[in-house]
Steps between C-alpha positions, in 0.01 A plus 500: 500500500644832395572775756243727329226236554593463861461878547163488327382212715607683816314813389195299411509333847512844663203616304309186597590549862350853493174371370491225756566758782209707382273190482613417851386846623167436345482158659587644838216756474250234399605268770548752790376851450250503222231702681751764593739512195264409210557850359861404420387225271443702177856650517663170586310328223615755243861466619474120469369523152789728395755288670378181330468667157854642536645159604324327211607762254861474614487123468363511157726778388815303625379167369503325835 
């Protein structure tokens, strides 16, 4: 595996981790504080959509 591919895979993993962290925030709200923090859901949902789209776009662009 070339060094360039390794760098791309590392960057892709970073982008996936960001999406998973946002999803985890959503999960925590649903599990623990929905009735208090429900108003955070639209913003977090939009951030999650953007993070997943960016990760998928990067993956496609780099041929991973």
